[in-house]
C-alpha positions in Angstrom: 0.0 0.0 0.0 1.4 3.4 -1.1 2.2 5.8 1.7 0.8 9.3 1.7 3.4 12.0 0.8 4.9 14.1 3.5 4.4 17.4 1.7 2.7 18.4 -1.6 2.9 21.8 -3.4 0.5 22.3 -6.2 0.5 25.2 -8.8 2.5 27.5 -6.6 3.1 31.0 -7.9 5.0 33.7 -6.1 6.1 37.2 -7.3 7.0 39.5 -4.4 5.5 42.2 -6.5 7.9 41.9 -9.4 9.1 39.2 -11.8 7.8 35.8 -10.7 10.1 33.8 -8.4 8.0 30.6 -9.2 5.1 30.1 -11.6 2.8 27.0 -11.6 5.3 25.1 -9.5 4.3 21.6 -8.2 6.3 19.0 -6.3 5.8 16.1 -3.9 8.1 15.0 -1.0 7.7 11.4 -0.1 8.6 9.7 3.3 12.3 9.0 3.5 13.2 11.3 0.7 16.8 12.6 0.9 16.9 15.5 -1.5 19.5 18.1 -2.5 18.0 21.5 -3.4 20.4 23.3 -5.7 20.4 26.4 -7.9 22.3 29.6 -8.4 22.5 32.3 -5.7 19.3 34.3 -5.9 17.4 31.6 -7.8 14.9 31.2 -4.9 16.2 28.1 -3.0 15.6 29.6 0.5 12.3 31.1 -0.6 11.1 27.7 -1.9 12.1 26.2 1.4 10.2 28.8 3.4 7.1 28.0 1.2 7.6 24.3 2.1 7.8 25.3 5.8 4.7 27.3 5.6 6.5 30.6 6.5 5.9 32.3 3.1 2.4 32.4 1.6 2.3 32.0 -2.2 0.2 34.3 -4.4 -1.5 31.2 -5.7 -1.5 27.5 -5.2 -1.8 25.1 -2.3 0.5 23.5 0.3 -0.6 20.3 1.9 1.1 18.4 4.8 -0.3 14.9 5.3 -2.3 14.4 8.5 -0.1 13.4 11.4 3.1 14.5 9.7 5.4 17.3 11.1 7.7 19.6 9.1 10.7 21.3 10.8 12.8 24.1 9.3 16.3 25.4 10.1 16.7 28.9 8.7 19.9 30.7 8.0 19.3 33.6 10.4 17.2 32.4 13.3 15.4 34.9 15.5 15.7 34.3 19.2 13.8 37.1 20.8 12.4 36.2 24.2 14.9 33.5 25.0 17.7 34.1 27.6 20.1 31.4 26.4 20.7 29.3 23.3 19.6 26.2 25.2 16.3 27.9 26.1 15.7 28.5 22.4 16.7 25.0 21.3 14.5 23.3 23.9 11.5 25.6 23.6 9.4 22.9 21.8 10.5 19.9 23.7 9.1 18.1 26.7 11.3 18.3 29.8 12.0 14.6 29.5 13.5 15.2 26.0 15.7 18.1 26.8 18.7 15.7 27.1 18.6 15.7 23.2 19.7 19.3 23.2 22.8 18.4 25.3 23.6 15.5 22.9 23.3 17.8 19.9 25.2 20.6 21.6 28.1 18.2 22.2 28.1 17.1 18.5 27.8 20.6 17.2 30.2 22.2 19.7 28.1 25.0 21.1 27.3 26.0 24.7 23.6 25.8 25.6 24.2 28.2 28.5 25.5 30.9 26.2 23.3 34.1 26.5 21.5 34.8 23.2 22.6 38.5 23.5 26.3 37.6 23.3 26.1 34.6 20.9 27.7 34.9 17.5 25.8 34.3 14.2 27.5 30.9 14.0 26.5 29.9 17.5 22.9 30.9 16.8 22.8 28.8 13.7 24.2 25.8 15.6 21.5 26.2 18.2 18.9 26.3 15.5 20.3 23.1 14.0 20.3 21.4 17.4 16.7 22.5 17.9 15.6 20.9 14.6 17.6 17.7 15.2 16.3 17.3 18.8 12.7 17.8 17.7 13.1 15.1 15.0 10.2 16.1 12.7 9.0 13.8 9.8 10.5 16.2 7.3 13.5 18.3 8.0 14.2 21.4 5.9 17.9 22.5 6.3 19.1 25.7 4.8 22.9 25.7 4.6 23.3 23.6 7.8 27.1 23.2 7.3 27.9 27.0 7.4 29.9 27.8 10.5 30.4 24.1 11.3 33.9 22.7 11.5 34.7 19.4 9.8 34.2 17.4 13.0 30.7 18.8 13.5 29.9 18.3 9.8 30.8 14.6 10.2 28.6 14.4 13.3 25.7 15.9 11.3 26.3 13.5 8.4 26.1 10.6 10.8 22.8 11.8 12.3 21.2 12.4 9.0 22.5 9.1 7.6 20.9 7.3 10.5 17.5 9.1 10.6 14.3 7.6 9.2 12.9 11.1 8.5 12.9 12.7 5.1 15.1 15.8 4.6 15.8 18.5 2.0 19.2 20.1 2.0 20.5 23.4 0.7 24.3 23.4 0.8 27.4 24.4 -1.1 29.3 21.5 0.4 29.7 18.9 -2.4 31.1 16.2 -0.1 28.1 16.6 2.3 25.6 16.5 -0.5 27.2 13.5 -2.2 27.3 11.5 1.1 23.6 12.0 1.9 21.3 12.7 -1.0 19.4 10.3 -3.3 17.4 12.8 -5.3 17.9 16.4 -6.6 15.6 19.4 -7.0 17.1 22.0 -9.3 15.7 25.5 -9.4 16.5 27.3 -12.6 14.9 30.5 -13.8 11.7 29.9 -11.9 11.1 26.3 -12.7 11.9 23.3 -10.6 13.2 20.0 -12.1 13.6 16.7 -10.1 16.0 13.9 -10.8 15.8 10.6 -8.8 19.6 10.6 -8.4 21.7 12.2 -5.7 23.9 15.3 -6.0 26.8 13.2 -7.5 24.8 13.1 -10.8 23.7 16.7 -10.8 26.4 18.4 -12.8 26.2 15.9 -15.7 22.4 16.3 -15.7 22.6 20.1 -15.6 25.1 20.2 -18.5 22.9 17.9 -20.6 19.8 20.0 -20.0 21.7 23.1 -20.9 23.2 21.5 -24.0 19.7 20.4 -25.2 18.4 23.9 -24.4 21.2 25.5 -26.5 20.5 23.1 -29.4 16.7 23.9 -29.3 17.5 27.7 -29.2 19.9 27.3 -32.1 17.2 25.5 -34.2 14.6 28.2 -33.3 17.0 31.0 -34.3 17.7 29.3 -37.6 14.0 28.8 -38.3 13.2 32.4 -37.5 16.0 33.5 -39.8 14.6 31.3 -42.7 11.1 32.6 -42.1 12.2 36.2 -42.0 14.2 35.8 -45.2 11.0 34.4 -46.9 8.9 37.3 -45.6 11.3 39.8 -47.2 12.5 38.1 -50.3 9.2 36.6 -51.3 7.3 39.9 -51.6 8.4 40.5 -55.2 7.2 37.1 -56.3 3.7 37.5 -54.7 0.9 40.0 -54.9 -0.4 39.0 -51.5 1.5 37.7 -48.5 0.6 34.4 -46.8 -0.7 36.0 -43.6 -0.8 32.7 -41.7 2.9 32.3 -42.3 3.6 35.8 -41.2 1.6 35.2 -38.0 3.7 32.0 -37.4 6.9 34.1 -37.7 5.5 36.5 -35.1 4.8 33.5 -32.8 8.3 32.2 -33.2 9.7 35.6 -32.3 7.4 35.8 -29.3 8.6 32.3 -28.2 12.3 33.4 -28.4 11.5 36.7 -26.5 9.8 34.7 -23.7 12.8 32.5 -23.1 14.6 33.4 -19.9 18.3 33.8 -20.4 20.5 31.7 -18.2 22.5 33.7 -15.6 26.1 33.7 -16.6 29.0 33.1 -14.2 30.7 36.0 -12.5 33.5 37.4 -14.6 36.0 37.0 -11.8 39.7 37.3 -12.5 42.9 37.2 -10.4 46.0 39.1 -11.5 49.3 38.6 -9.7 51.3 41.7 -8.7 55.1 41.7 -8.8 56.6 38.3 -8.3 57.5 37.6 -4.7 60.7 35.9 -3.6 60.9 32.1 -3.8 60.5 31.9 0.0 57.3 33.7 1.0 57.0 33.0 4.8 59.3 31.4 7.2 58.2 30.7 10.8 60.6 29.3 13.3 59.7 28.1 16.8 56.5 30.2 17.1 54.2 29.8 20.1 51.1 31.7 21.1 48.7 31.4 24.0 45.7 33.2 25.3 45.3 32.8 29.0 46.0 29.1 29.8 45.1 28.0 26.3 47.9 27.4 23.9 47.1 28.2 20.2 50.4 26.9 18.8 53.6 25.6 20.4 57.1 25.6 19.0 55.8 25.5 15.4 58.0 25.7 12.2 56.7 26.3 8.7 58.2 27.3 5.4 55.8 28.6 2.6 57.3 28.7 -0.9 56.0 30.8 -3.8 52.9 29.2 -5.5 52.2 26.9 -2.4 48.5 26.4 -1.6 48.4 25.9 2.2 45.2 25.0 3.9 44.6 25.4 7.6 42.1 22.9 9.2 40.8 22.2 12.7 37.9 22.6 15.0 36.1 25.9 15.4 37.9 28.0 18.1 41.2 26.1 17.8 43.0 29.3 16.4 43.2 28.9 12.6 42.6 32.6 12.0 45.0 33.6 14.8 47.7 31.4 13.2 47.1 33.1 9.9 47.4 36.5 11.4 50.7 35.5 13.1 52.0 34.3 9.8 51.0 37.6 8.1 52.6 39.6 11.0 49.2 41.0 12.1 49.7 39.4 15.6 53.0 39.0 17.4 53.8 35.5 18.6 54.8 35.0 22.3 57.9 33.2 21.2 59.7 32.5 17.9 60.0 34.6 14.7 58.1 35.0 11.4 60.1 36.3 8.4 58.6 37.4 5.1 60.2 37.1 1.7 60.6 40.0 -0.6 57.9 42.0 -2.6 54.9 40.5 -0.8 51.6 42.1 -1.9 48.8 40.4 0.2 45.1 40.5 -0.3 42.7 39.3 2.4 39.3 37.7 2.4 38.0 37.6 6.0 35.3 35.2 7.1 33.5 37.9 9.3 33.1 40.1 6.2 34.5 42.9 8.4 35.8 44.7 5.3 32.2 45.4 4.3 30.3 48.2 6.0 26.6 47.1 6.2 25.4 50.8 6.0 27.3 51.6 2.8 25.8 51.1 -0.6 27.6 48.7 -3.0 28.6 51.8 -5.0 30.2 53.5 -2.0 31.8 50.3 -0.8 33.8 50.2 -4.0 34.4 53.9 -4.8 35.1 54.6 -1.1 38.0 52.1 -0.9 41.2 54.1 -1.0 43.0 51.4 -3.0 40.2 51.5 -5.7 39.5 55.2 -5.8 40.1 57.1 -9.1 41.0 60.7 -8.5 38.4 63.1 -9.9 36.1 60.3 -11.1 33.2 59.6 -8.7 31.8 56.8 -10.9 34.9 54.9 -11.6 37.2 52.5 -9.7 40.7 51.1 -10.3 40.5 47.4 -11.3 43.9 45.9 -11.4 45.4 49.3 -12.3 42.8 50.3 -15.0 39.8 52.6 -14.5 36.4 51.0 -14.9 32.8 52.2 -14.3 31.6 51.0 -11.0 28.3 49.6 -12.3 30.0 47.8 -15.1 32.3 46.1 -12.6 29.4 45.1 -10.3 27.6 43.6 -13.3 30.7 41.3 -13.8 30.0 39.9 -10.4 26.2 39.4 -11.2 24.9 42.5 -9.5 22.3 44.5 -11.4 22.2 48.3 -11.7 19.4 48.7 -9.0 21.6 46.9 -6.4 24.4 49.4 -6.9 22.6 51.9 -4.7 21.3 49.4 -2.2 22.9 49.0 1.2 25.3 46.1 1.8 23.0 44.8 4.6 20.3 44.0 2.0 22.5 41.4 0.3 22.3 37.7 0.9 25.3 35.8 2.3 26.3 34.7 -1.2 26.0 38.2 -2.6 28.2 39.6 0.3 30.8 36.9 -0.5 30.7 38.0 -4.2 31.1 41.7 -3.3 34.1 40.9 -1.1 35.6 38.9 -3.9 35.0 41.8 -6.2 37.0 44.1 -3.9 39.7 41.4 -3.5 40.1 40.8 -7.2 40.2 44.5 -8.1 43.8 44.7 -6.8 47.0 43.0 -7.8 48.4 40.6 -5.3 50.9 37.8 -4.9 49.7 36.4 -1.6 46.0 35.5 -1.1 44.7 35.0 2.4 41.3 33.4 2.2 39.5 32.8 5.5 36.3 30.8 4.8 35.8 32.0 1.3 33.4 29.2 0.3 30.5 30.0 2.7 27.3 30.9 0.9 28.8 30.7 -2.6 26.9 28.7 -5.2 28.5 25.7 -6.9 29.2 27.5 -10.2 31.0 30.3 -8.4 32.9 27.8 -6.3 34.0 26.1 -9.5 35.2 29.4 -11.0 37.1 30.3 -7.8 38.8 27.0 -7.8 39.9 27.5 -11.4 41.2 31.0 -10.7 43.2 29.7 -7.7 44.7 26.9 -9.9 46.0 29.4 -12.4 47.0 32.1 -9.9 50.7 32.8 -10.1 51.0 33.8 -6.4 50.7 32.0 -3.0 47.4 31.0 -1.3 46.8 30.6 2.4 43.3 29.1 2.9 41.0 28.3 5.8 38.0 26.2 4.9 35.7 23.4 6.2 34.7 22.4 2.6 36.4 19.1 2.1 35.9 18.9 -1.6 37.2 22.5 -2.1 40.3 21.6 0.0 41.0 18.5 -2.1 40.8 20.5 -5.3 42.9 23.5 -4.1 45.4 22.6 -1.3 48.9 21.3 -1.9 49.6 21.3 1.8 47.4 20.9 4.9 48.2 22.4 8.3 46.2 20.5 10.9 45.5 22.3 14.2 44.6 19.6 16.6 44.2 21.6 19.8 46.3 22.4 22.8 49.0 23.9 20.6 49.4 20.8 18.6 49.9 21.7 14.9 51.1 19.1 12.2 51.7 19.7 8.5 50.7 17.1 5.9 51.3 17.0 2.1 48.2 17.3 -0.1 44.6 18.2 0.6 41.9 16.9 3.0 41.7 13.3 1.7 45.5 13.1 1.7 45.6 14.4 5.2 43.1 11.9 6.4 44.9 9.0 4.7 48.3 10.0 6.2 46.8 10.5 9.6 45.2 7.0 9.6 48.5 5.5 8.4 50.5 7.2 11.1 51.7 4.7 13.8 50.2 5.0 17.3 52.3 6.9 19.8 53.8 3.8 21.5 54.8 2.4 18.0 56.5 5.5 16.7 60.2 5.2 15.9 62.5 6.3 18.7 64.3 8.5 16.2 61.3 10.7 15.7 62.1 14.5 16.1 61.5 16.0 19.5 59.2 18.7 18.2 55.9 17.5 16.8 55.3 20.8 15.1 58.6 21.0 13.1 57.7 20.8 9.4 57.8 22.6 6.1 55.0 23.1 3.6 56.4 20.3 1.5 56.8 17.6 4.2 55.6 16.4 7.5 57.6 15.3 10.5 56.1 12.4 12.5 54.9 13.2 16.0 57.0 11.9 18.9 56.1 10.6 22.3 55.7 7.2 23.9 54.6 6.1 27.3 52.2 9.0 27.5 48.4 9.5 27.2 47.5 10.1 23.6 46.0 13.5 22.7 42.5 12.0 22.5 42.9 10.2 25.8 44.2 13.4 27.6 41.3 15.4 26.1 38.8 12.7 27.2 40.2 12.7 30.7 39.9 16.5 30.9 36.3 16.6 29.6 34.9 13.6 31.5 34.3 15.4 34.8 32.0 17.9 33.1 30.3 15.1 31.2 29.7 13.2 34.4 28.4 16.3 36.2 26.0 17.0 33.2 24.7 13.4 33.3 24.2 13.5 37.0 22.2 16.8 36.6 20.0 15.3 33.9 19.4 12.2 36.0 18.3 14.4 38.9 15.9 16.3 36.7 14.4 13.1 35.3 14.1 11.5 38.7 12.4 14.6 40.0 9.9 14.5 37.1 9.2 10.8 37.7 8.7 11.4 41.4 5.3 12.9 40.6 2.9 10.0 41.5 0.2 11.2 39.1 2.5 11.5 36.0 1.7 8.1 34.6 -2.0 8.5 35.0 -2.0 12.1 33.6 0.6 11.8 30.8 1.5 8.1 30.2 3.5 9.0 27.0 5.7 11.5 28.9 6.2 9.0 31.7 7.4 6.3 29.2 9.8 8.8 27.5 11.2 10.0 30.8 11.7 6.4 32.0 13.6 5.5 28.8 15.7 8.7 29.1 16.5 8.0 32.7 17.8 4.5 31.8 19.9 5.8 28.9 21.4 8.5 31.1 22.2 6.1 33.9 23.9 3.7 31.4 25.9 6.6 29.9 26.9 7.8 33.4 28.2 4.3 34.4 30.3 4.2 31.1 31.7 7.7 31.7 32.7 6.9 35.3 34.4 3.7 34.1 36.3 5.6 31.4 37.4 8.2 33.9 38.7 5.6 36.3 40.6 3.8 33.6 42.2 6.9 32.2 43.0 8.4 35.6 44.8 5.2 36.7 46.7 5.1 33.4 47.8 8.8 33.8 48.9 8.1 37.4 50.9 5.1 36.3 52.7 7.2 33.7 53.3 10.0 36.1 51.2 12.6 34.2 
């Protein structure tokens, strides 16, 4: 017997008062669907997801959720008014007996539920919104860019959760590796229409290219037919006293058909131009260390970066990747050690916080007001790689239209802000690019173009990213920041790093001739880490974090026991009683395991004199 669909949209039309975003759109989401929702920036992906969630009312058409089915939505910019902490927001729709799910999600996504909403960053808010959705476990999950602001460890946790769920889900993401791992179908928004293919994202690009090829062929045939009919209409007049009016009307219809076709949006006309060639040795760091309070960012680290290296910095959020970049670029002084720069360095920086964009400025003023881009005496021109260019013409190269030129930066989407920052970056010559999370919010076509530009760029690239596919395609060296000041350099991109890390011998098995400093390496090779007869990094971290975990579990058990102490709970709310009983058993089992782990590790540390 066929199951009822989770969600059905029929004949949806939406305009927002201008050109239609969608017209006569229909789609069905079935139980267990795992769908990638893809399309260019500005094509309407987030808008369609809000229609699915019931947050945007279409001008025409119907949205039907099957009886008994629930739909949950994780938006890009969650509002949290009225909530004191992130945990309060995340648990707002849960029974008290289920609040432990927020703690589990918080651990996997690495955010603090006790963080006040007023002081939480945008990334922390997004992680709380994601934890809320995962804890509520609706029948259909709608996730809009869930991997933004997540580090690779948290992305892996989320992948595992979504892989194991029985719920259906629809994903908007720029992260190719994430989409390939999870999706079995693809919804493609293109110029107001939505196509569906019953294959995962891995097959999307071949499908897209085939559709566009067929479209170009059909357009070519239409243009040829119009040209032939137009020639007949002109040249045949002298041979006839009276025109064939039916054929003339057919020509008018052909021209109307061509005029009605919506032109595909091109790719941004991005270009990178190297400045003067730098010296062969770009950056040399020797014995650098940096700490904030009791937390070491990097300890006794050596690195040599040569011209044309592509060096990626990876590690958990908060481990200090941006700090290390700033030390290497001499924006921050190390506590110990020395950083030397080669000759003729001309850096250009893309910062993840978009701090180089003033939200109150217009796009026009953001470009013309930049001292490095200003053309003296020309209010409507900017310098682009040394040559004057009209500001609107340059914005159009990055897919902004003329109306947006006078709009404030705050009105832009995340992808548009990233494109504007790239426009500022690429207007100047450089020979060292510092790219801190450049892939956030960019669509797949723009990511492809950026990767091609970096491949052909004649300078050096320092890159921070959590996009594993992008790292594999760009990086020649990976600097892994593993916490507590531990930094190790590996040859190659993300996949190469993971393979080398798995092949590395365990601490007790490492050769006795290993170098004393685990951080001593160049951008071309990696030194094996030393140390035997000690707790491993993971064991030490586990030992340090277990007391907090045990205290948390004890607190949850106390809350559940207090809830179950109500003698009328079973009679009044039997479902809640059952859930609370199951949760209590699970927490007690977890507490016993945590206490045993702590005892074992504490005894091992004592035996080793640590």
